[in-house]
Each structure stands twice: as structure tokens, then as C-alpha cells.
C-alpha positions in Angstrom: -47.5 -46.0 1.6 -46.9 -48.2 4.6 -46.3 -51.9 4.3 -46.4 -54.1 7.4 -45.1 -57.7 7.5 -44.2 -60.3 10.1 -41.0 -62.3 9.5 -42.1 -65.8 10.7 -39.3 -68.2 11.6 -36.6 -65.6 12.1 -34.5 -66.6 15.2 -31.0 -65.1 14.4 -30.7 -61.6 15.8 -27.5 -61.0 13.8 -29.3 -62.0 10.6 -32.2 -59.7 11.5 -29.8 -56.8 11.8 -28.4 -57.6 8.3 -31.9 -58.0 6.8 -32.9 -54.6 8.2 -29.7 -53.0 6.9 -30.3 -54.5 3.4 -33.9 -53.4 3.3 -33.0 -49.9 4.5 -30.5 -49.7 1.6 -33.3 -50.7 -0.8 -36.3 -48.8 0.5 -34.9 -46.2 2.9 -37.6 -45.8 5.6 -37.6 -49.3 7.3 -38.4 -50.2 10.9 -38.0 -53.7 12.3 -38.4 -55.1 15.8 -36.6 -58.4 16.6 -38.7 -58.6 19.8 -42.0 -58.8 17.8 -40.6 -59.9 14.4 -42.7 -57.0 12.9 -41.4 -55.2 9.8 -42.6 -51.8 8.6 -41.6 -50.3 5.3 -42.6 -46.9 3.9 -42.3 -46.7 0.1 -44.3 -45.5 -2.9 -44.1 -48.9 -4.4 -47.4 -50.9 -4.3 -46.5 -54.6 -4.2 -43.1 -55.4 -2.5 -43.8 -58.7 -0.7 -42.0 -60.9 -3.2 -38.9 -58.6 -3.4 -38.7 -58.4 0.4 -38.9 -62.3 0.5 -36.0 -62.5 -1.9 -33.9 -60.1 0.2 -34.7 -62.1 3.3 -33.9 -65.4 1.6 -30.5 -64.1 0.5 -29.6 -63.7 4.1 -31.5 -66.3 6.1 -33.3 -69.5 5.0 -36.5 -70.7 6.5 -38.0 -67.2 7.1 -41.4 -66.4 5.6 -42.5 -62.8 4.9 -46.2 -62.6 5.8 -48.4 -59.4 5.6 -49.3 -58.4 9.1 -53.0 -58.4 8.5 -52.8 -61.9 7.1 -50.7 -63.0 10.1 -53.1 -61.5 12.6 -56.2 -63.0 10.9 -54.6 -66.5 10.8 -53.7 -66.3 14.5 -57.1 -65.0 15.5 -58.7 -67.8 13.6 -56.4 -70.3 15.4 -57.3 -68.8 18.7 -61.0 -68.9 17.9 -60.8 -72.6 16.9 -58.9 -73.7 20.0 -61.9 -73.2 22.3 -65.3 -74.1 21.0 -67.6 -73.0 23.8 -71.3 -72.6 24.3 -71.1 -68.9 23.6 -70.7 -69.6 19.9 -74.4 -70.4 19.7 -77.5 -68.2 20.3 -78.8 -68.5 23.8 -81.7 -67.1 25.8 -81.2 -64.0 27.9 -82.3 -65.8 31.1 -80.0 -68.8 30.6 -77.2 -68.6 33.1 -74.3 -69.0 30.7 -70.5 -68.8 31.4 -68.6 -67.2 28.5 -64.9 -67.8 28.6 -62.6 -65.7 26.6 -60.6 -67.9 24.2 -57.2 -68.4 25.5 -54.3 -67.2 23.4 -52.2 -69.8 21.9 -49.0 -70.2 23.7 -46.9 -71.4 20.8 -47.5 -68.9 18.0 -43.9 -68.5 17.1 -42.4 -71.8 18.2 -41.1 -74.2 15.6 -43.2 -77.1 14.4 -43.8 -79.5 17.4 -42.7 -82.6 15.4 -39.4 -81.1 14.1 -38.7 -79.7 17.6 -39.2 -83.1 19.2 -36.9 -84.8 16.7 -34.2 -82.2 17.4 -34.5 -82.8 21.2 -34.2 -86.6 20.7 -31.2 -86.2 18.4 -29.5 -83.9 21.0 -30.1 -86.4 23.8 -28.6 -89.2 21.7 -25.7 -87.0 20.8 -25.1 -86.0 24.4 -25.1 -89.7 25.5 -22.6 -90.5 22.7 -20.4 -87.6 23.7 -20.3 -88.7 27.3 -19.2 -92.2 26.1 -16.5 -90.7 23.9 -15.3 -88.4 26.7 -15.0 -91.4 29.1 -13.0 -93.3 26.5 -10.8 -90.3 25.9 -10.1 -89.9 29.6 -9.2 -93.6 29.9 -7.0 -93.3 26.9 -8.4 -96.5 25.3 -9.9 -97.3 21.9 -9.0 -94.1 20.2 -10.5 -95.1 16.9 -13.9 -96.0 18.5 -13.7 -92.8 20.5 -13.1 -90.7 17.4 -15.9 -92.4 15.5 -18.4 -91.9 18.4 -17.3 -88.2 18.6 -18.0 -87.7 14.8 -21.4 -89.4 15.1 -22.2 -87.2 18.2 -21.2 -84.1 16.3 -23.3 -85.0 13.3 -26.4 -85.8 15.2 -26.1 -82.6 17.3 -25.2 -80.2 14.5 -26.1 -81.6 11.1 -28.5 -78.7 10.6 -25.8 -76.2 11.8 -23.4 -77.6 9.2 -26.0 -77.4 6.4 -26.7 -73.7 7.3 -23.0 -73.0 7.6 -22.2 -74.3 4.2 -25.2 -72.4 2.7 -23.9 -69.2 4.3 -20.4 -69.8 2.9 -21.9 -70.1 -0.6 -23.8 -66.9 0.1 -20.5 -65.3 1.0 -21.8 -64.5 4.5 -20.3 -65.2 7.9 -22.7 -66.0 10.7 -22.5 -68.2 13.8 -23.4 -71.4 11.9 -20.4 -70.7 9.6 -18.1 -70.0 12.5 -19.2 -73.2 14.3 -18.9 -75.3 11.2 -15.4 -74.1 10.5 -14.4 -74.5 14.2 -15.6 -78.1 14.5 -14.2 -79.3 11.2 -10.9 -77.6 11.9 -10.8 -79.1 15.4 -11.3 -82.6 14.1 -8.7 -82.1 11.3 -6.3 -81.2 14.1 -7.2 -84.5 15.9 -9.4 -82.9 18.6 -12.5 -85.1 17.9 -13.9 -85.1 21.4 -13.5 -81.3 21.7 -15.2 -80.9 18.3 -18.1 -83.1 19.5 -18.3 -81.1 22.7 -18.6 -77.8 20.8 -21.5 -79.2 18.6 -23.4 -80.7 21.5 -23.1 -77.7 23.7 -23.9 -75.3 20.8 -27.0 -77.4 20.0 -28.2 -77.4 23.6 -27.5 -73.7 24.0 -29.3 -72.8 20.8 -32.3 -74.8 21.9 -32.5 -73.2 25.3 -31.8 -69.8 23.8 -34.7 -70.1 21.3 -37.0 -71.3 24.0 -36.0 -68.4 26.3 -36.4 -65.8 23.5 -39.8 -67.1 22.4 -41.1 -67.3 26.0 -40.0 -63.8 26.7 -41.7 -62.6 23.5 -44.9 -64.3 24.7 -44.7 -62.9 28.2 -44.2 -59.4 26.9 -46.8 -59.7 24.2 -49.3 -61.0 26.7 -48.9 -57.9 28.9 -50.5 -55.8 26.1 -52.8 -58.6 24.7 -55.9 -57.3 26.3 -58.2 -57.2 23.2 -61.0 -59.8 23.1 -61.4 -61.2 19.6 -65.2 -61.8 20.0 -68.2 -59.9 21.1 -71.8 -60.9 22.0 -74.4 -58.9 20.2 -77.7 -58.8 22.1 -80.8 -58.7 19.9 -84.4 -59.8 20.6 -83.7 -61.4 23.9 -80.7 -63.5 22.6 -77.0 -63.0 22.2 -74.9 -64.2 19.3 -71.1 -64.3 19.0 -69.4 -62.3 16.3 -65.9 -61.0 15.6 -65.3 -57.9 17.6 -64.0 -56.1 14.5 -67.4 -56.4 12.8 -69.4 -54.6 15.6 -70.7 -51.2 14.6 -71.1 -48.1 16.7 -74.4 -48.1 18.6 -74.7 -51.9 18.8 -76.0 -53.4 22.1 -73.5 -56.0 23.5 -73.9 -58.5 26.3 -70.9 -58.5 28.6 -71.0 -61.7 30.7 -69.1 -62.0 34.0 -65.4 -62.8 33.9 -65.0 -61.6 30.3 -63.2 -58.6 28.9 -65.1 -55.7 27.4 -64.5 -55.9 23.6 -65.4 -52.3 22.6 -65.8 -48.9 24.4 -69.3 -48.1 25.3 -71.9 -47.0 27.9 -73.8 -49.4 30.2 -77.5 -49.4 29.3 -78.7 -52.2 31.7 -77.2 -53.9 34.8 -74.5 -53.1 37.3 -71.2 -54.8 38.2 -67.7 -54.1 39.2 -64.9 -54.0 36.7 -61.1 -54.5 36.9 -59.3 -51.8 34.9 -55.8 -52.9 35.8 -54.9 -53.9 32.3 -55.5 -50.3 31.2 -54.5 -48.3 34.2 -52.3 -50.5 36.4 -54.8 -50.0 39.3 -56.0 -53.3 40.7 -58.8 -52.0 42.8 -62.3 -53.0 41.3 -64.5 -50.1 40.2 -68.3 -50.0 40.5 -70.1 -49.6 37.2 -73.8 -49.1 36.7 -76.2 -47.7 34.1 -74.6 -44.6 32.4 -71.0 -45.6 33.3 -68.5 -45.7 30.5 -66.6 -49.0 30.0 -63.4 -49.2 28.0 -62.4 -52.2 26.0 -59.9 -54.4 27.8 -61.6 -53.9 31.2 -62.6 -57.2 32.9 -66.2 -57.6 34.0 -66.0 -59.2 37.5 -69.5 -59.9 38.8 -72.7 -59.6 36.8 -73.9 -59.6 33.2 -74.3 -56.0 31.9 -75.5 -54.6 28.6 -73.4 -52.0 26.8 -74.1 -49.6 23.8 -70.9 -49.2 21.8 -69.6 -45.7 21.3 -66.4 -46.5 19.3 -65.4 -48.9 16.6 -63.0 -51.8 17.4 -60.1 -50.0 15.7 -60.6 -46.8 17.8 -61.4 -48.5 21.2 -59.0 -48.1 24.2 -57.5 -51.6 24.1 -56.7 -51.5 20.4 -55.0 -48.1 20.8 -53.0 -49.4 23.7 -51.9 -52.6 21.9 -51.0 -50.5 18.8 -48.9 -48.1 20.9 -47.0 -51.0 22.5 -46.5 -52.8 19.2 -45.2 -49.6 17.5 -42.9 -48.8 20.4 -40.6 -51.8 19.6 -39.9 -50.3 16.2 -38.6 -47.0 17.6 -35.1 -47.9 18.6 -33.1 -46.4 21.5 -29.6 -45.1 21.0 -28.1 -48.2 22.6 -30.0 -50.4 20.1 -28.7 -48.3 17.1 -25.1 -48.4 18.6 -25.2 -52.2 19.0 -26.4 -52.7 15.4 -23.5 -50.6 14.2 -21.1 -52.4 16.6 -22.2 -55.9 15.5 -21.5 -55.0 11.8 -17.9 -54.1 12.8 -17.2 -56.5 15.6 -17.6 -59.8 13.8 -15.3 -59.0 10.8 -12.7 -57.5 13.3 -12.8 -60.7 15.4 -12.5 -62.9 12.3 -9.5 -60.9 11.2 -7.9 -61.2 14.7 -8.5 -65.0 14.5 -6.7 -65.2 11.2 -3.8 -63.1 12.5 -3.6 -65.4 15.6 -3.6 -68.5 13.4 -0.9 -67.4 10.9 1.6 -64.9 12.3 2.6 -66.8 15.6 2.6 -70.1 13.6 5.0 -68.7 11.1 7.3 -67.6 13.9 7.0 -70.7 16.1 6.2 -73.4 13.5 3.5 -74.7 15.9 0.5 -74.5 13.6 -1.8 -76.8 15.5 -1.6 -74.9 18.8 -2.2 -71.4 17.3 -4.9 -72.6 14.9 -6.7 -74.1 18.0 -6.3 -70.7 19.8 -7.7 -68.9 16.7 -10.7 -71.3 16.6 -11.6 -70.3 20.2 -11.4 -66.6 19.2 -13.5 -67.4 16.1 -16.3 -69.1 18.1 -16.3 -66.2 20.6 -16.7 -63.6 17.9 -20.5 -64.1 17.5 -22.3 -61.0 18.9 -25.7 -62.7 19.3 -25.8 -62.3 23.1 -25.7 -58.5 22.7 -27.8 -58.2 19.5 -30.6 -60.3 21.0 -30.7 -59.0 24.6 -30.5 -55.3 24.0 -33.8 -54.9 22.0 -35.4 -57.5 24.2 -34.5 -55.5 27.3 -36.1 -52.4 25.8 -39.2 -54.2 24.8 -39.5 -55.9 28.2 -39.2 -52.5 29.9 -41.9 -51.1 27.7 -44.1 -54.1 28.3 -43.6 -53.9 32.1 -44.5 -50.1 31.9 -47.8 -50.9 30.1 -48.6 -53.2 33.0 -48.2 -50.2 35.3 -50.6 -48.1 33.2 -47.7 -46.3 31.3 -47.4 -46.5 27.5 -44.0 -45.7 26.2 -43.7 -45.3 22.4 -40.2 -46.5 21.9 -36.7 -47.3 23.2 -35.5 -43.7 22.7 -38.2 -42.4 25.0 -37.3 -44.9 27.6 -33.9 -43.2 27.5 -35.5 -39.7 27.5 -37.7 -40.3 30.6 -34.8 -42.0 32.4 -32.5 -38.9 31.8 -35.1 -36.1 32.3 -33.8 -33.5 34.7 -36.8 -31.3 34.7 -40.6 -32.0 34.6 -43.1 -29.4 33.5 -46.8 -30.0 34.4 -50.0 -28.4 33.0 -52.2 -27.4 35.9 -55.8 -28.2 35.0 -56.4 -31.9 34.5 -52.8 -32.8 35.4 -52.0 -31.5 38.9 -55.7 -30.8 39.5 -58.4 -33.2 38.6 -60.8 -30.9 36.7 -63.0 -30.7 39.9 -63.7 -27.6 41.8 -65.5 -27.0 45.1 -67.1 -24.0 46.8 -64.4 -22.2 48.9 -66.3 -19.2 50.3 -69.7 -17.5 49.9 -70.0 -13.7 50.6 -73.5 -12.5 50.9 -74.6 -8.8 50.6 -77.8 -7.0 51.6 -80.1 -9.2 53.7 -79.3 -12.6 52.1 -77.5 -15.4 53.9 -74.8 -17.6 52.5 -77.2 -20.6 52.2 -79.7 -18.5 50.3 -77.0 -17.3 47.9 -76.0 -20.9 47.3 -79.6 -22.0 46.8 -80.3 -19.3 44.2 -77.0 -20.0 42.3 -77.6 -23.8 42.3 -81.2 -23.3 41.1 -80.0 -21.1 38.2 -77.2 -23.6 37.3 -79.6 -26.6 37.6 -79.5 -27.4 33.9 -75.8 -26.7 33.3 -73.0 -29.3 33.0 -70.3 -26.7 33.8 -67.8 -27.6 36.6 -69.2 -24.6 38.5 -72.7 -26.1 38.4 -71.4 -29.4 39.6 -69.6 -27.8 42.5 -72.8 -25.9 43.5 -74.8 -29.1 43.4 -72.3 -30.9 45.5 -72.2 -28.0 48.0 -76.0 -27.9 48.2 -76.2 -31.7 49.0 -73.5 -31.5 51.6 -75.2 -28.6 53.4 -78.7 -30.1 52.9 -79.9 -26.9 51.2 -83.3 -27.0 49.5 -83.6 -25.5 46.0 -86.7 -24.1 44.3 -87.3 -24.8 40.6 -86.7 -21.8 38.4 -88.0 -21.2 34.8 -86.7 -19.9 31.5 -83.1 -21.2 32.0 -80.7 -19.6 29.5 -77.0 -20.1 29.1 -74.9 -17.2 27.9 -71.7 -18.5 26.2 -68.5 -17.7 28.1 -70.4 -15.5 30.6 -72.8 -17.5 32.8 -76.5 -18.4 33.1 -79.9 -16.7 33.8 -83.2 -18.0 35.0 -86.6 -16.6 36.1 -88.2 -16.7 39.6 -91.6 -15.2 39.1 -90.9 -11.7 37.8 -87.3 -11.7 39.0 -84.2 -12.6 37.0 -81.4 -14.6 38.7 -78.0 -14.3 37.0 -74.9 -16.3 37.8 -71.9 -14.9 35.8 -68.2 -14.3 35.8 -66.6 -11.4 37.7 -64.4 -9.4 35.3 -60.8 -9.5 36.4 -61.7 -11.0 39.8 -61.9 -14.6 41.1 -65.2 -16.4 41.6 -68.7 -15.8 40.3 -71.3 -13.1 40.9 -74.9 -14.0 41.9 -77.3 -11.2 40.8 -80.9 -10.4 41.4 -82.3 -8.2 38.6 -78.7 -7.2 37.6 -77.8 -6.2 41.2 -75.1 -8.3 42.9 -76.4 -10.0 46.0 -73.5 -12.4 46.6 -70.1 -13.7 45.5 -69.0 -17.3 45.5 -65.3 -18.3 45.1 -64.0 -21.8 44.3 -60.9 -23.9 44.9 -59.5 -26.5 42.6 -59.1 -30.1 43.7 -55.5 -31.1 43.7 -55.1 -34.7 42.7 -54.7 -36.8 45.8 -51.5 -38.5 44.5 -49.9 -35.2 43.2 -48.0 -34.3 46.4 -46.4 -37.7 46.7 -45.6 -38.0 43.0 -43.9 -34.6 42.9 -41.9 -35.4 46.1 -40.9 -38.8 44.6 -39.5 -37.1 41.5 -37.4 -34.8 43.6 -36.1 -37.9 45.5 -35.2 -39.4 42.2 -32.8 -36.5 41.5 -35.1 -34.3 39.3 -33.7 -30.8 39.4 -36.9 -28.9 38.7 -40.7 -29.5 38.9 -42.5 -26.6 37.2 -46.2 -25.8 36.8 -47.4 -24.2 33.6 -51.0 -22.9 33.1 -53.1 -20.5 31.1 -55.0 -19.5 34.3 -54.4 -16.5 36.5 -51.1 -16.4 38.3 -52.9 -16.0 41.7 -55.0 -19.1 41.0 -51.8 -21.1 40.1 -50.0 -19.9 43.2 -53.0 -21.1 45.4 -52.8 -24.6 43.8 -49.0 -24.7 44.1 -49.1 -24.2 47.9 -47.6 -27.2 49.7 -46.5 -28.9 46.5 -42.8 -29.7 45.5 -42.8 -27.2 42.7 -39.7 -25.0 42.0 -41.4 -22.7 39.5 -45.1 -21.6 38.9 -46.0 -19.9 35.6 -49.6 -18.6 34.9 -51.3 -16.7 32.1 -49.4 -18.6 29.4 -50.5 -19.1 25.9 -49.6 -22.4 24.1 -46.6 -20.8 22.5 -45.5 -19.4 25.9 -45.5 -22.9 27.3 -43.2 -24.0 24.4 -40.8 -21.2 25.2 -40.7 -22.1 28.9 -40.0 -25.7 28.1 -37.2 -24.7 25.7 -35.7 -22.6 28.5 -35.8 -25.5 30.9 -34.1 -27.7 28.3 -31.3 -25.1 28.0 -31.0 -24.8 31.8 -31.2 -28.5 32.8 -30.3 -30.4 29.6 -33.7 -32.1 29.2 -37.3 -31.5 30.2 -40.4 -33.7 30.1 -43.8 -32.2 29.9 -47.0 -33.7 31.3 -50.4 -32.5 30.0 -53.8 -33.6 28.9 -55.4 -31.1 26.6 -55.5 -30.4 22.8 -53.8 -27.1 23.4 -50.9 -29.1 25.0 -50.0 -30.8 21.7 -47.3 -28.2 20.6 -45.4 -28.3 23.9 -45.8 -32.1 24.1 -44.0 -32.3 20.7 -41.3 -29.9 21.8 -40.4 -31.5 25.1 -37.6 -34.0 25.4 -40.3 -36.4 26.4 -44.0 -35.5 26.0 -46.3 -37.3 28.4 -50.1 -37.3 27.9 -52.5 -37.8 30.8 -55.1 -40.5 30.0 -56.6 -41.7 26.8 -58.9 -38.7 26.3 -57.4 -36.3 23.8 -56.4 -37.9 20.5 -54.2 -34.8 19.6 -52.4 -35.0 22.9 -51.8 -38.8 22.6 -50.6 -38.4 19.0 -48.1 -35.7 20.0 -46.9 -37.5 23.2 -44.0 -39.9 23.6 -45.6 -41.5 26.6 -49.2 -41.9 27.8 -50.2 -42.3 31.4 -53.3 -44.4 30.7 -54.0 -44.7 34.4 -54.5 -40.9 34.6 -52.6 -41.1 37.8 -49.4 -39.1 38.5 -48.1 -41.8 40.8 -47.4 -43.8 37.6 -44.8 -41.1 36.6 -42.1 -41.8 39.2 -42.6 -45.5 38.7 -42.1 -45.0 35.0 -38.8 -43.1 35.7 -37.6 -45.9 38.0 -38.5 -48.6 35.4 -36.9 -46.7 32.6 -33.7 -46.3 34.6 -33.8 -50.0 35.5 -34.2 -50.9 31.8 -31.2 -48.9 30.8 -29.2 -50.5 33.7 -30.2 -53.9 32.3 -29.2 -53.0 28.8 -25.8 -51.7 30.0 -25.3 -54.8 32.3 -26.0 -57.2 29.4 -23.6 -55.3 27.1 -20.8 -55.1 29.7 -21.2 -58.8 30.8 -21.2 -60.0 27.2 -18.1 -58.1 26.2 -16.2 -58.9 29.4 -16.9 -62.7 29.1 -15.8 -62.6 25.4 -12.6 -60.6 26.2 -11.7 -63.0 29.1 -12.1 -66.1 26.9 -10.1 -64.6 24.1 -7.3 -63.7 26.5 -7.5 -67.2 28.0 -7.4 -68.7 24.5 -4.2 -66.8 23.7 -2.7 -68.1 27.0 -3.7 -71.6 25.9 -6.0 -72.0 28.8 -9.5 -71.8 27.3 -10.8 -74.9 25.5 -13.1 -74.6 22.5 -16.2 -75.6 24.4 -15.8 -72.6 26.7 -16.0 -70.3 23.6 -19.4 -71.8 23.0 -20.5 -70.7 26.4 -19.4 -67.2 25.6 -21.9 -67.4 22.7 -25.0 -69.3 23.6 -24.5 -69.5 27.3 -24.0 -65.7 27.7 -26.9 -65.1 25.4 -29.2 -67.2 27.5 -28.1 -65.4 30.7 -28.7 -62.0 29.1 -32.1 -62.9 27.8 -33.2 -64.2 31.2 -31.8 -61.0 32.7 -33.9 -58.9 30.3 -37.1 -60.9 31.1 -36.7 -60.0 34.8 -38.0 -56.6 34.0 -41.5 -57.9 33.4 -41.5 -60.1 36.4 -40.3 -57.5 39.0 -42.9 -55.2 40.6 -42.1 -51.5 40.3 -42.6 -49.5 43.5 
């Protein structure tokens, strides 16, 4: 049984890691994303909310465990209430009406406005008092007044920090509030009142900026995938009425006004317009849509009102599936995330132990307790791992969010690592390198018939078929302006071909056993042969070349088609190996060999029969949102159905890992430098605060750059 919660009010990344560890110890299968605050627990127990709340309360105060469904409903209700617009009422069909999608609230996760404003005011007063105390300290006058002002400044800036720190001590838990409380009180006991006030004021300002940066980055990333309209307009009896998109049934007629997103997948029944599918595919070029065209939820209607018959429920529509994939991706942690969680659990106790050693042993030798305790306090403040614990998962989530903007859905941090490190790429042929379209390549006529006559007879026989061969013949006939007579008694022979009657004659179009092309027959005698060529995706050559430029060792094509057909498609493409006539299990064996040879192999495919090899590859990549089996088995989805997204995804994944490594390296170097400077009696206590909140802020901003930078 799966339980999903949202931990509202959780801002401490270190505490989040401890909560996850405690819950894992209790329930076993637990996934938590600090980026989205979403918690997923798999257990046979039915009602666990109260117990989860108790575990959370034991670690961090002020956090509320809310079931995800309840959280989503309350936020959808808030968003619905923020904009009361005319679309809420019934209106006539002919009435020119502007529907505006309710804007998402921008402060979903921010603290209550009132308490936030009070905190800002107190910090401003504290900062002014600190400046006054600092001036008095520099002048060397009025020491008593200077100390009193410093104490007041520290209290105003950090009273909440001290309260949390004391609570943490009673809970026998060490966190950054405990460290700051001990450091400031110890500094003032040692007579360093101004420095103690500086620590509290800087820490308060840093925490405020850090919280704002984290929340903003969460919003920015969340908004990339937030493409689901909450409302739909049902059209009945010449009027439309607004309802919740979740309540719309399959087969319902919806009105899609201009400048609104399509709420559910469906087929246009009336009207024509252009749609922007960039939120799904990453392609910004508008697409024409008229009667019979399929619209996917999340697309933006640009021009005119159209009417749509829904083909899928809200939960199964494209936008919902994309949002679900992105949300779930944050719970699948990369190796760096797992490493940092383990590192943080060891790092803080080791640093506290080092601080105690620095405070006691040199003091016993030199007798200068004040100096070494001050050095130990600097090490203590620098021991908080928040800059790493926050920025690493945020970097992964930002990278995944940026990829979704490009029409690439990555299911988790470990798959970001997998695609970044892939040394070989294997591609299915049909629907991946080719676009499922074929065209007439050559017509060979026998007896007294011409090529055009053969084409006309074949097209007439295939007139009622939806097979790709029939489509290719229709296209060829139109291009060559060939007229076609109407035949009778059309009949389709499964896996063989079609027949039709022309007067007393029988026209048959069928496969040629063991040979390419189709046979056109008159009364069972062959009068012509038509061969076809597959359409290579226009972007395929550049995409394959780009992968080679990125250092990929092998590009390989795998197919169940004839080897000769595969070789024809492969001509002129940057493919190192071409394998045809493969069964699904043969594709799996080939990918396993590539993994052995190159160390890793990604597979790109689009069909149901690709599911086994998608699961076996180091990183399975599904083309488009078509096959549920392929999407379920895949680790990545190219929702754009465009291979040019693939090299962009590789670049973005590598940039994400570079950002993760840069944040980790920067954080550790700054902390190490400050500890060394502290031991050398150079680093003041306030500089240690910078190594905590300041470095954390820089790392968060560095992570957010991933969603603002355009991938080439």
C-alpha cells in the first residue's frame, strides 16, 4: 500500500535527511524529495499519518504532515478562488468571451505573510542596533552600553533560533540552531558581545535569504511542469459551463477558448486554430489544428475557439502523465544524493568532535582557554552541512525540470547520471530513426502496363486501407496526378494484402515472399512490383552526429526488419553497427554485449515490444507518449518525439552533474579554509556564518541556473 504525504513547513535539509532516515528505519520503503517536500511510504499498514507526524515532531517542530490528495485539493481550491472570472457562469455560444486560466498562487510554500513581515522588521531593527554597537566598539567607548545593545540585537535577530536550539538540546539532537545558540552564548560569555550579535544578525539574514531562494527555486521548477488546467468548459445545448477538469468523463464535448490550455486529451469536432505544444514537446513552432486533429492536455490554444471530444480521463491525459513523471523523478535519488545523505550523517558529529578537541587539548597545554574556545566555536558554526544537503537534490530537480521544458522527461537523479555517462546508444529503427512513413521508391511494370497504370490499380485496391503502404500509394498518386477508378468488393487479407473487383477481374496487392516490395496482380498473375523506402527522421542525421561529437563511442541500430532494409536506412547515418532480423530477446542480448564492451548503453525505442530492452538498458528512453508499456519500462521519455532532444538531454545531464560536483567542492573548500583560518586565529566567528548560510545561498542560486539557461 502506498501512502503519499506533503511535509508542509519543512525548511531544514539536514532535518529532512534525519526524518527520512528515521522513517526508513520504521517502514523500510520510503522516498522523500526535499525539492518538492513530497513523502512516499510503502507499507501494509493502513493509517500511518499520526505516527508519521509523531516521528517528524520528534525531529523538527512546525512541520505538518498532510496527505498529498488533501494538499492538492486545498491548493487547487485556493487557485480556483484567487481568480473569479466570467467563465464561472454559463454563457451563450456566440458571446465573445475571454477565459483566463487561473494563475497559480506564487506563495504556496512560503511562511505566513504576517509572521514573515514581523521577522523582517525585527531583523532590520537588530541590524541597526548591531551597527550602533559596532561603532561604539570601534571607538572604544561606553562598553556597557555597547554590550547591552549587542545583546538586544542578538535577541531580536535570533530569539527563534535560540528557542529551536534549546528544544533541540532537550531532544538530544544537534542541528544548526543548536550550534548557533551554543556559539553565540559562548562568545558572549567570553566577552565577545559584538561578535555574538554579528553572528546572530548575519545568520538571521542568511536564513531569510536562503529560505526565499529555496522556495523561489521550488516554484520555478514546479511551474515548468505545472501545465495542467484545473478547470474545463463543458459545452451543452449551446452553452458552456465551468467544471473541475477531474470530473470530466470520456466522450464529453469541451469548449476550448483562445489563450487557454487544453484540459484533457481529445479530438477536435468543430473549429480550427493553431496550438502551442512547447510545454509538452519543447518545440515552440505553432501547429495547425482542425477537425479530426488530436489535441493533448497541456497544449495552449492560440487563436480561435474549438470544440473537442475527450478521449481520455483527466488522470490518463498527457499533461497529468508528464506532471506525475516529473514529480516522481525527485524521489528517485542519484548516487551523489545518497552519498551526501550518508556524508552529512558522519560530517557533523566529526566536526563537533574536532571542535571539542580544539577547545580542550590546546587549552590544557597553553592555558589560554578563551582563545581556543573561540577557535572551536568557529569550527562548530562551520560544521553545518546545509549548503550541500540542500543544493545537491535541488540541482538534480532543477536539471530534471529544465529537461521537461525541452520535451525530455527524466524519471530520477540516477537516470540523469546514467544518460550523462552513456557510452553507447542503441536505436530501434521503425518509429525511432524512421518516422513510420514510407514512400514509393520504384515501380516495375510487366506485360503491357505502364508504371502509372500499376500505381493506379494498386491505389484503387488499397483505397479503403489504413496501412502505411496504402498511405504511400495515395500520396504517390496525388503527387503524380494519377486518376483512380473506383473498385468494388474490397477485402483485406490479414498479414497478406488486399483484393478488389474491377468488373469480372480481381486486383490483388500483396506481399512478395522473401523479397522486398509488394506484388500487384491481375487475376493472380503478377503485372507489376512496387518497392518502398522508409522516411528517415529529418533530425536523425544531426542527432546521431551530435552524439558522436559528445564522445559517444557507438551508435547502433537494432531492428526486427530484414538486414537489407536496415542497411538501406543506415546509409549516410553516423551508425557504427546495424543489426536486423532481431527478436525482442535478441535486442536484449545485443544491448547486454554493448554494456560489456562500452560500460553502459542507452536504448531508444517506441514500441510495446521494446519494453524488455528498455528495462535492461543502462538508461531506457521511450519515444513519445504513445505506448504505455514503453513509457512504464523507460527511464526517460522524449515527449517531443524528436531525436534532436537526445543530445540536448545528454548535455543538460552532464551540466547538472557538473553543478552538483561544483556545489559540493565549493562548500567543502570554503568550510576547510575557514576551519584552517580559525585554527590560525584569523577567521572571526561571523565568517563561519558565511560558510553556512552564505555558501548555501550561493549553491542554491547556482543550482537554479540550470532552469534559466537555454540548452543548445
